[in-house]
N, C-alpha and C positions, 0 to 999 in steps of 0.2 A: 166549423167555419170553412167556407169554400167547398166546392164540390168538384170532383174529378171523375171523368168517365172516359174509357176508351173501348173501341170495338174493332175486331178483325174477324171476318168470316164471309159467308156468301151473300148476306142480306145487305140491303141499302142501309148505310150507317146513320144517315141524318135522323130519321124518325126514332131510331133506337137511342141515339145520343140525347135528343130533345126530351124524350120520355124519362130517361134516367136522370137528367138534370131536374126535371119537374119533381121527381121523387126526393130529390135532395134540397128542394127549396127551403125546407124548414131549418136548414143549417145556418141561414143568414148569408146574404150576399148583396152586392150593389151593381154588378154588371155580369154579362154572360157572353159566351162565344163558343163557336165550334170550328174545327178544321177537318176537312175531308180530302183524301187523296183523289184527284179527279183529272183524267186526261194527262197524266204525266206531271202534274203540278199539285200544289196545295191550295185549295180554295178555303178562304177564311171569311167567316161572318161573325161580327160581334157588335154589342150594343150596351150602352150604359142603362141602368135601370133593371126592372124585373124581366124575367124570362119571357113574359108575354110581349115585350118590346122586340126582342130578338125573333120570336115566333112570327110576329107581324111582318118583320122585314124579310123573313124567309119564305113567306107564303107565295106560292107560285114559282119560286126560283130556288128550291131546295137543291143543294149540291148533290151530284150523283157520284157514288163511290162506296166501296164496301170496307174501307178502312178509315177510321176517323177518331176524333176525340173531342170532348166538350168540357167546359169549365164554367163554374159560377164563382166570381171573385168577391172577396171581402177586402176592401182596400187597406193596404199597409204602406207600401212605397208608391206614392203618387195618388192623386185624387181618383174618385170613381168615375172615370170618363171612358169613352169608347176606345180611345187610343191606348189607354192603360189596361184595358180588358185583355184577358187571355183568349186564345193562344197568341204567342209571340214567335216571330221568325228570326232566324239567324241572318247574318249579313248577305248570304247568297239567296235567301228566300226559299231555300230547298229543305230546310229543317224547321219544324215547329215544335213548340214546347208549351205545356201547361204545368202549373206549379202551385202547390200549397206550401206555406212556410215563409221563412225569411233567410236570404243569403247574406250573412253578416259582413263578409268581406267583399261585397259587390262593388263598393266604391273603388277599392284598389284595383280590382280586376277590370272595371270599366275604364279607369285611367290608362291602364296598360293597353287595352284594346283601342281606345281612342288614338293613342300614339301610333298604332299600327293601321290607322285609317278607317276604323269602324265608325259607322254612323248610327246613332240610336234615335228611335222615334218616340219612345215612351220614357216615363220617369221610373220604371219598375226595375227591381233587382232581377226579375224573371227574364227580361229581355237580355240582361247581361249574361245570364247563364246560357241562354239560347245561342248568343254570339260566341261564347267560349266553346260550346260544343261544336259549332260550325268551324271555328278556328282550328280545332283539333281533328276534324273529320278528314280521313284519308281513305274513304271507301268502305269503312266498317263502322256503322252507327253505334253498335254495342260498345266497341272499344273507345270511341270518341266520348260517349256518355260516361263511361267508367273513368276515363282519364280526367274529364272535366270535374266530376264529383270528388275525385281525390284532391282537387285543388281548392274546393270551396269549404267555407265554414258556415255552420248554421243548420237550420231545420228545413227539410224539404220532403215533399211527396211529389213526384213528377211522372209525366208520361211524355214520350218523345216519338215523333215519326219523321220519316224522310221521304221526299219524292223519289229519291234514288234507290230506296229499298222498300218498294210497295209490299203490302201484306205483312209488315212487321211493326210491332209496337215495343218500345222499351219503357219499363217502369222501374222506379227506384224509390227508396224511402230512407229517411233519417229523421225521426222525431215527428213525422206527420203520416197518418195512416194510409196504407195502400193494401188493397185486397184484390186478389185475382179471382175471377169467376170463370169456372171451367164448364164449357158446354159441349154439345155434339157438333163437331165441325165448325165451331166458333168459340172464341175466347174473349173475355172482357176484363177490364181492370177498372177499379173505382176507389174512391176514398171512403165509401159507405156501402154497407151490405144492401141497403134499401134500393140502390141503383141496379142491383143484379137480379132481383127477384123475378122479373118477367122472363128470365132466360135460364137461370140455374140456381140450385141451392148448394152446389159444390164449390167450396172456396178454399183459397190458400192465402194465409196472412204473411205478408213480408215483415221481417224484423229490420231493425236499424242496421244500415250498412249493407243491405241486400238489394239486388236488382233482378228484374225478370225480363226475359225475351219471349214475346208471344207472337205466334202466327195462328192461322185458323185451326190448325190441327195439332199444335204442340205448344208446350211452354217449358221453360227451364229457369231455375233460379241460381244465382251465383253471387259471390261477394264482389266488391269493387276491384279486387285483384283478379284472380282467375279461378278460384275454388268453386266448384259446382256444389250445390246444396240440395239434399233430398228433404222436401217439406211435406208435412202431413196434409191430407185433404180433409177439411172439416165440412159439416153440413149445417146450413142455416136452419135454426129451429122454428122460426115463425114465417108466416106467409103474407101475401099481399093484403088479405082481409084485415090483418092487424094494423096496417098502416093507412087504412082508409078511414074516413070520418064516421062511417056507420050511422048516418042520419043526424049527427050533431052539426051545429052551425060552424064550429071550429074544433080543431084538434085539442086545444087547451080544455074546452068544456068536456069533450069526450074523455080526456085523461083524468080530469077531476072526478068524473062519474065512474071511472074504472077502479077507483081506489079500494072499494071493498074487496074486489077480486085481486088487485095487484098486491096488496099487503098479505092477503091469504096465500098467494103464490110465493111471496118472500118467505113466509113462515113454514110452508108445506114441507113435511118430512124432517123438520128440525126439532119440534117440541116433544119432550118426553114427559108426559103428565105424571106417570108413576113415580119417577125419580125427581120430579121438579127441576129438570135440567134441560139442556139442549144438546143436540148431536149435530155438529157441523164439521164433517170430515175435511172440507176444503180449507179449514183454518190450518191444518197440518201442525197442530200445537198440542203436544202431549200434556198431561196433567203436571208432569215434572217441569216441563218448560214453562207452562203457564204460571206455576208457583214461583219461578225465578224472576218473573217480570217485576221490576221495582218502580217503573215509571212508564207512562204511556203518552205518546204524542200523536194527536190526530191532525192531519194536514189536508187542506181542501181549499176550494175557491167558491165564492158566490153562495148559492143556495146550499151546496154541500158543506160549506163552512158553518152555516147556521145549524145544520143537522149535527155537525161535530160538536157545537157548543152544548146541544142537548145531550149528546153522548158523554161529554165530560161530566155533566151533572149526574147522569146515571151511574157511571163507573165510580166516581168518587163517593157517591152516597151509598151505593150497595156493595161495591167490591173493595172500597177504601184504598184504591191505587191512585197516587197523585197523577193527574192527567192535565196536559196542556193542549191547547188548540192553536195551531199555527196557520197563518195565511201561507199557502204553498208558494205564492209569488215572492214572499220575503224570506222563506225558510233557509234556502241555501246561501243567501247573501249576508247572513249575520253570524256565521261561525257557531251553529247551534251545538249544545251539549248533548251528545248522543253516544251511547256505548252499547255493549252487548246485553246489558240488562234493561235496555230501553226497547219497548215495542212501539213501532210506528204504524199507524193505520192511515192509509191513503184512501180518500173517498172521491169518486168521480162517476157521474152518470154514464158518460160516454166511454170512460176508460182511456181516453186519449188526451185529456187536458194537459197541455204542455207544462205548465207550472207545477202541477201535482206530480207528473211523471218525473220532472227534474228533482223535486223534493225527495221523492222516495229513492231515487238513485243516489242522491247525496247521503241519505240515511243508511242505505245499504253499504255504501263505501266506508262509512264510519263504524260499521259493525253491528248495526241494529237489525233486529228481525222486523220485516215489513209485511203487513197484511193489506189486502185491498178489498174495498167494498165497491163494486162496479156493476153496471147493468148489462153492458154489451159483452157477450161471450166472444172470446178470442181477441179482445182489445189489448192494446199494448200494455197497459197497467196490469191487466190480469196475467200477462205472461212474464212480467218483470218481478212480481212479488213472490215471497216465499209461500204464501197461502192466502186464503181469503174467502169471500162469499160473493156469489152472483145474486143480485137483487131479484132477478127474474120477474120484474114488474111489467115486461113487455116494452116494445119500442115507444119512446117518448118523442113525439114529433114537434109539439109546441115548444117554441124557444124558451118560454117561461116554465121552469120545472115545477111540477105538481106531484104526480104520483111517485116520481123518483125520490122526492124529499121524504114522503111518509114511509116509503120502503127503506130508505137509509136509516131513518130513526128506528124502525122496527128491527133492522139488522143490528144496529148498535145496541138495542135492548137485548137481543139474543147474545151478542158478544159479552155484554155486561153480566147476564145471567151465568154464562159459562165461567167467568172469573169469580163471581160472587159465591156460587155454590162451592167453589174450592176453598174459599177464604172465610166468609162471614155469614152466609145465608143458610138458614135451616131448610130442611125438607118441606115443612109446611109453608114457609115463606116462598120457596121456589114454586110450589104448586099454585099458590095464590097468584103469583106473578104470571105464570103460564095461563091460568084461567082468565086473567085480565087481558092478556094478549089475544087469546082466542075470541073474546067478546068484541074486539075492535072492529072487525069487518061489519058486523050487524050494527054497531053503534055509528060507524061512519055512514052507513046507509040511512040511518035515522036523520042524520044531519043533511044528507043530500035530498031526502024527501021533502025537506023544508026550504029548498033552494029558492022558491018564489018569494019567501020572506026576505032573503038577502037581496034579491033583485029589486024589491021595493026600497030597501035601505040605500041602494046605490044612488038614488036620486038626491040623497043628502050631500053628495059630492058635486052636484051641479054648480058650476061656477067656481069651485074651489081651485086654488093654485098650490096649496100646501096642505099637508095632513100630518098628524102625529100619531104614532102607534106606541102604546105603553104596555109593558108586562113586567112581572117580577119572577125571580127564581127561574125555574125551568121554562117558563113562558116568556121570558125576555127574548130568547132567540126567535120565538114565534112572532113577537112584535117586529123584530128585524126582518123576518121573512115576509110578513104581511106588507111592510113598507116597501121592501124590494119589489114584490109583485106589482104593487100599485105604480111604482116608478117605471118598471120595465115596460108595461103594456098600456098604461093610460097617459104617461108622461106628466103626471102630477107629482110635484116634488113631495116626498114623504120621508120621514125619519122614524126609526125605531129607537126607543130608549128604555132603560130600566125605569120603572115608574118613579122610584124615589129620586132618581137623578134629574127628573124634569125641572125641579126647582133650582137646579144649579145651572141655569141658562135657558133651556128651551121654553120655560114658562113665560118668558118675555114675548114669545110669538103668539100666545094663545089669545084669541078674541072670538067674537060670535061668528066669524066667518071661517074658522078653522075646524074641520072635523077632527075629533080625537077618538081613536079606536083603542079601547082598553080590553086586554085579554085577562079575564078575572074569574076563573073557575074557583069553586069552593075548595081551596087547598090550604096549605100551612101558612101562607102569607096573605090569605084573603082579607083579614082585618086591615092589614097595612095598605092594600091597594084601594080599599074603600076610602081611606083617608086621602090618598092621591087623587081619586075621582072628585072628592069634595074640593080639593085645591083647584082642579080644572074648572069646576062649576063656579067657584068664587070669582074666576076671571072671565066668565061669560062663555066658556068653551062648551061645545055641543058634543056630548059623549055618546058613542055607540059601544056597548059593552057585550062581550062574549061571556056568558054566565052559565051556571048550572040551574036546574029547575028549582023553583021556589026561592030564588034569591031576591027576596022582597027589598032588602036594604039597597042593593045596587039598582034594582028596578025603579026605586023612588028617585034616585039621583040621575040616572041616565035618560037621555032623550029617546033612546031605543036600545033594546036588548035582543040578543039571539041566544037561544038555549042549546047547549051541547050536553050529551049524556055524561055521567060521572064515571071516573075510572081511577086507578092509582095515580097519585100526584105526578110521578115521573113519566107516566104515559099520556098525560093530558095534552101535550103538544100535538099528538097524532090526531086528536079530535078538534082542538081549538084552531088549528091552522086551516081546516077545511072551509069554514065560513069566510076566512080572509082570502083564500084563493078565489072563491065565488064572488066575493065583493069586488076584488080587483078586476075580474073578468067582466062583470056587469057594468062597472064604471067605465071600463075601456070601450065596451060595445056602445054605451050611451054617448061616448065622445067620438064615435066613428073611427076608432083606431084599428090598425091591422093587428089583431090579437095574436095570431100565430107567428107573425114575422115582424116584430117591433123594430123600429128604425135603429140602425147602428149596432144591432146585437147579432150574435151568432150562437148557434146551439152548442157547438163544440169548439172551444177556443184552443186551437192547436199551435198558436204562436205565443211567445211571451208578451 
């Protein structure tokens, strides 16, 4: 959510800022702006709406200057208007600020500043912080920023520049990501690695409570007091080609079709066929420590929460460890029962999800061991946990998560195997499990090869305003995920339910106009879901079923079916979710929706 970029060096800043903002459009935003130091002052341009609106306004009158910063805003304080867009100026108009996050005590600070004669133009908490920095400025921007941040509560990732200190950018973070990009005779700062790839692969990640001072030829990192910090320089592992569409109409479709490769990358180097086990050094969990785990809590948000539900079924079924799944946004507010024998697994594609980060920090404080399953190397969660796994499924640009979901489930399957082989699972069972995992990439490709069949099924949603997704057992979370995908990108209201729960309320909604998607592989509860389909049919509902080959019983009952290959029951979600991803995509395209950037949504939610 929100994009930050800053540049200082010998080149014209405006084209660099605009291109970097374009690379971060996938994060979700509703306004954009830039500030460039120009002729001894700060020239600001901003506009509500997409980046193309700002680009249109800049055409032919781009500000000239070699130091600047840009921002795409996802509205929190104040509506998504031009006046509320970033950057914001202080009272003097000589200091500019861009900001991700929320300043929780901004109301009190604003009241004090108003009493001292400050005049505010926007509704934002960001402008309050800009004015506070200006109030404290006495010729040293670095110290003014540090002093202001010591007085604020909340989350922030900021970049600040001053017309009185040209050639300098100040950046700081607390709970909202900031990464420095180190170039030759130029330096950058951003909220996302993708903004830096045109210029450098050498990066430094700021941690909470740290700030950086950048010029064209140098940088240094310090605390909000005075302590200087030596930070390691990391290398970004992927390149520009991986974040381009590669001939696909949308990033989401590209990422759906990348799943055979992405889950293979997630598994690579971890599976031990001979011993029927996995090797995951990143977990940093010895056999002795693993045997001490009495309870597991998985915490996540959104799509990651759905993968957590599947992980719960896997762990309890195969490793026999009691496992709870918690919404990260609720976890720390309900006094959870956590101790040293509790293992907490935090799941986040970006590794920056604010609620998930807060939940794992709460768990650590209460004495739990915390593992992370994240995709972005160097992300905050990956640095805060005791151990974990990188998904390594490649950058996910589409706001609606697809390949990260299947990689999360595969990662949870490997974590499950690690525990199960220590407790309950035999060598032969372990080998069978690994064999099934290894077959998944080819099986996913089989599903993708039949994508035109799903495209045809999408027409069954023409005119629909509601849809119901049903599943049982380990495929109930798949129903939730399928419904979420349809809601996210097509704006059709959809609900996922355990199929047996349908008759406890949702059955009242079923008529001939409501599509009902049923996830019904031939698993242990197959007979039960056949009965549920008959209940839908009796009310005139039109059933689209995800089935295995030669399922004649459901084929007779359903209006349409789509076949997925067979696998172990607990691994079926990795296959059954693929047609639901495709279905939501094609429905959204048919409705003319912005698939990659659905309204009101952000890729990485870095505020509560």
